[in-house]
N, C-alpha and C positions, 0 to 999 in steps of 0.2 A: 579556493579553486584549483591552486596548484597541487595541492597534496591530496585530492581526489584523485587527479589527472595521473599524478605518479603511483596511483594503486591501480592503475588502470579503470578508471570508472568512464564511462561515455555519458555525453548528455542525452537525457530521453525527452526529456519535455521540448517541443517544436517552440521555435524561436516567433518573436511578435512579427506580426507581416509587414511592418513600417520599418523594421530594419533594413539598413544599408548591404549589411553582409550577412546573408544568411547564412546560418552556419549547419551543416549538416545531422539530421539524428535519424533513428530508427525507428518507423513507421507501426513497426510489430512489436518491438519493445514497448514502444506509448501506450499502445493498444493493451498489451497483458498487464504494466504499471496501473492503468486505468479501471480494469476488472480488479484488480488487487485492491485499489484503495475505494474502489464502490463496495467491494467485500466488507472491508473493516470498518465501513460506514454502518453498513447493516448489521454486522455485530454491535457496533455501539452504541445502537437503539437500545440494546439492553442495559439499563441504568448499574446493573450488578458488576457486570463486563467494562463499563466504560469507568466506574469509579473504583475498581479494584477492590471489592467488598470481600474478595477470596483472599486470604493473608499466606497460603501456602502456595507456592509453584504449582505443586500437585491437583489441588483444588482448581487453582485458575486455569489450568491446562484443561482439567477435567472441564470446565465451565465453558472455555474454546472448543472443545470438540463437542460438546452439545450441542451449543449454538451452530455452529457451521453444519453439523446433521440436520438440523433443523431449516437451517439455510437450504440447504441442497433439498429439501424436500419440498419446497415452496415452491 
């Protein structure tokens, strides 16, 4: 945790409600993080993307772009 703090990382996930000492967090960053995680979850529904069938970085990136465009059109 201290290595991340040394790099300037901030906690984004809210603490549990039952904690005595609530640490601060940015609600907007948490909402953005949630959107990104849900987006990658939708990308991983494509089996080829999730299992990295594409062997080269170029073809993997092309697959990611294609899936992102299809997700955007949904």
